[in-house]
Every structure is written in C-alpha cells, then in structure tokens.
C-alpha positions as CSV (number, residue, x, y, z in Angstrom):
1,M,176.1,136.5,52.4
2,C,173.2,136.8,54.7
3,Q,175.3,138.0,58.0
4,D,172.6,136.5,60.2
5,Y,172.5,133.4,58.6
6,G,175.6,132.9,57.0
7,V,174.1,131.4,53.5
8,V,174.3,132.8,50.2
9,V,171.5,134.6,48.6
10,S,171.2,133.9,45.3
11,Y,168.6,135.2,43.1
12,P,168.8,135.0,39.0
13,S,169.3,138.7,37.3
14,G,168.3,139.3,34.1
15,E,167.2,136.7,31.5
16,F,166.7,132.5,31.9
17,D,165.7,129.9,30.6
18,V,163.3,127.2,31.9
19,I,162.3,123.5,31.9
20,V,158.6,123.3,31.1
21,E,156.8,120.1,32.8
22,G,153.4,118.2,32.5
23,G,150.6,120.0,30.9
24,N,149.4,119.7,27.0
25,S,149.5,123.9,26.4
26,Y,151.6,126.2,27.1
27,P,149.9,128.0,29.8
28,D,149.9,132.4,30.2
29,I,151.9,132.1,33.7
30,L,154.1,129.9,34.4
31,G,154.3,128.5,38.2
32,C,158.1,127.8,39.0
33,G,159.5,125.6,41.5
34,P,160.5,126.3,45.1
35,Y,161.3,130.2,44.6
36,P,158.1,131.9,43.1
37,F,159.2,133.9,40.2
38,L,156.5,135.5,38.2
39,I,157.1,134.4,34.7
40,V,154.4,135.7,32.5
41,S,153.5,135.3,28.8
42,E,154.5,138.0,26.1
43,P,150.6,139.1,25.4
44,V,150.1,139.3,29.4
45,V,152.5,141.8,28.9
46,E,151.1,143.8,26.3
47,A,147.8,143.8,27.6
48,W,149.2,145.1,30.8
49,R,151.4,147.7,29.0
50,A,148.1,148.8,26.8
51,A,146.2,149.0,30.3
52,G,148.6,151.5,31.2
53,V,150.6,148.9,33.6
54,S,153.7,150.1,34.0
55,S,154.9,149.3,37.5
56,F,157.0,146.5,36.3
57,T,160.6,145.5,34.5
58,S,160.2,142.5,32.1
59,Y,163.2,139.9,31.1
60,L,163.0,137.5,28.8
61,V,162.9,133.7,29.7
62,R,163.4,131.1,27.3
63,V,161.6,127.4,27.7
64,E,164.9,125.8,27.1
65,D,163.3,122.1,27.6
66,V,159.8,120.2,27.9
67,H,159.4,117.2,30.1
68,S,155.7,116.0,28.9
69,R,154.3,113.0,28.0
70,S,151.4,115.6,25.6
71,P,152.5,115.1,22.0
72,K,150.7,118.3,21.9
73,L,152.8,120.3,23.9
74,L,156.0,118.6,22.3
75,R,154.6,120.0,19.1
76,A,153.8,123.1,20.5
77,I,155.8,126.3,19.6
78,P,156.3,128.1,23.1
79,P,155.4,131.7,23.7
80,L,157.8,134.4,24.6
81,Y,157.8,134.7,28.2
82,Y,158.7,137.3,31.1
83,R,160.1,137.3,34.1
84,I,158.4,140.4,36.0
85,E,160.5,142.3,38.6
86,I,157.3,144.5,40.3
87,D,158.5,147.7,41.0
88,G,155.4,149.1,43.2
89,R,155.6,149.0,46.6
90,C,153.6,148.6,49.8
91,E,154.4,147.6,53.8
92,I,152.9,144.6,54.9
93,D,151.4,145.7,58.5
94,M,152.9,142.2,60.5
95,A,150.4,143.3,63.5
96,A,147.2,143.8,61.4
97,S,147.6,140.8,59.3
98,G,148.3,139.2,62.7
99,L,151.8,138.0,62.3
100,N,154.4,138.2,65.0
101,I,158.6,138.3,63.7
102,V,159.6,136.0,65.3
103,R,163.0,136.0,63.3
104,Y,163.9,138.2,60.5
105,A,167.4,138.7,58.4
106,P,167.2,142.1,55.9
107,D,170.4,140.6,53.9
108,C,168.3,137.8,52.8
109,H,164.9,138.1,53.8
110,Y,164.3,135.5,55.7
111,I,161.6,135.4,58.0
112,V,160.1,133.6,60.4
113,T,156.9,134.6,61.8
114,D,153.9,133.2,64.6
115,P,151.8,132.0,63.3
116,P,154.1,130.7,60.4
117,Q,151.3,131.9,57.4
118,A,149.1,135.2,57.1
119,F,145.2,134.8,56.0
120,G,145.2,138.0,54.6
121,F,147.9,140.7,54.6
122,Q,147.2,143.9,55.6
123,M,149.4,147.2,54.2
124,V,150.4,149.5,56.7
125,D,148.3,152.8,55.9
126,G,150.1,155.4,53.7
127,S,152.8,152.4,52.3
128,W,151.3,151.9,49.4
129,D,152.6,154.0,45.8
130,G,149.2,153.1,44.5
131,A,150.6,150.7,41.2
132,P,148.4,148.2,40.1
133,L,151.0,145.8,40.4
134,F,153.2,145.8,44.1
135,R,155.2,144.2,46.7
136,D,156.7,144.6,50.1
137,H,159.9,144.3,49.3
138,A,162.0,144.6,52.5
139,R,160.0,141.5,54.4
140,Y,157.7,139.9,51.2
141,P,160.1,140.8,48.2
142,R,158.4,137.1,46.1
143,E,155.3,137.6,47.7
144,S,153.2,139.7,44.4
145,F,150.4,142.0,44.9
146,C,147.6,143.4,42.4
147,T,144.6,145.8,42.7
148,Q,141.6,144.5,41.0
149,A,142.8,146.1,37.2
150,I,145.1,142.6,37.1
151,P,142.4,140.3,37.2
152,D,140.1,142.6,35.2
153,I,142.9,141.9,32.5
154,V,143.3,138.4,32.5
155,Q,139.7,137.8,33.0
156,E,139.2,140.1,29.7
157,Q,141.8,138.1,27.9
158,R,141.1,134.9,28.7
159,F,144.7,134.6,29.9
160,S,145.3,130.8,31.4
161,N,146.5,129.5,34.6
162,F,146.3,132.9,36.8
163,R,145.0,132.4,40.4
164,F,144.1,135.5,42.8
165,E,143.6,135.6,46.1
166,P,141.3,138.4,47.7
167,M,144.0,140.8,50.3
168,A,143.0,141.7,54.0
169,G,142.3,144.5,54.7
170,P,141.2,148.2,54.0
171,F,143.2,148.8,50.9
172,G,142.1,145.5,49.1
173,G,144.0,144.4,46.4
174,A,145.5,140.8,45.6
175,V,147.8,138.5,46.0
176,V,148.8,137.2,42.2
177,G,149.6,133.4,41.9
C-alpha cells in the first residue's frame, strides 16, 4: 500500500502467462501492455549469458493464447520467453536530465516531473555499477538501460522487434525498448 497515494502497488513476481496480440511471427522481444515489462525470447537470454551479461534475473513467461488473424502465427509454436529483472544499478541525475520533481512517492515509485518526460537521461557521476544492463531502481524501476554491448548482440544475432534510444550525457548507454 502506497502511503502517499493510497494505492495498492501490485507487480508480478516470478513466472506468469501472456496473450500475444497481432503480428505474423513471434518476435524476440515483446511489447507488454501499460506496464513496461522487459520480456525476451530464450535465444536472447542465451546470447546475453554467452556474452557474459549476468546483471539480470529471468522468469519464465508462457504464451497462454494468441489473438491474431495470421494463420502463420496461429500455427507457429511460440518460443520460450522470459521476463527480465535487471540487477545492474545507476541513479538518474534529475537536474542534469532537465527534470524537476513535482511529486514522488518512493513506496510505489509514482513520480511526476516537469517537464513530464526527459529527452535523454543522464546519470549521477559514479552511480552506475558498470553492468551492461542497469536501472535506476529508486525513481525509474521500469526503465531499462544498457551499454552498447546489448545493441551489438541484438544486431549480430539479428533479434527482432528491439528498439534502442541513445541516452544523453557523458556516460553513454541506451534505453532498451
């Protein structure tokens, strides 16, 4: 229960099921509803681990149903997917990212900033732990950041449906989506 806003914060832990909607084939990363889960296929997890990326914990995600008009997708066997919880850490420098905090509730991570969103995040100097996958666990626990190693693996392996946005500031990195 968030003491500031009186809402119950509910975030799935462990494994869960999803319904895939649309498309003609199963992608390597799933866009997942209003709450941005990072869900990737088993080959992605295997490629990251083979490259020494270990800054995450993975939980099985089963495809429970498919809502699509594509006969090809309806006949296909879904790959194994995993929800990724990123263990790597950083702290976003709000002022350097051009953000003023209007409201913030640490219990539920509810944050209102002015302007409403950053046009590139910057990290507090020395806050990044060096992991290839990382997050600001306090203020932006659902925003996924990465080093260039992750887009390089995605491009090399030709994984589908990934999108990366450059991260502003002197520390580089990218936002995974």
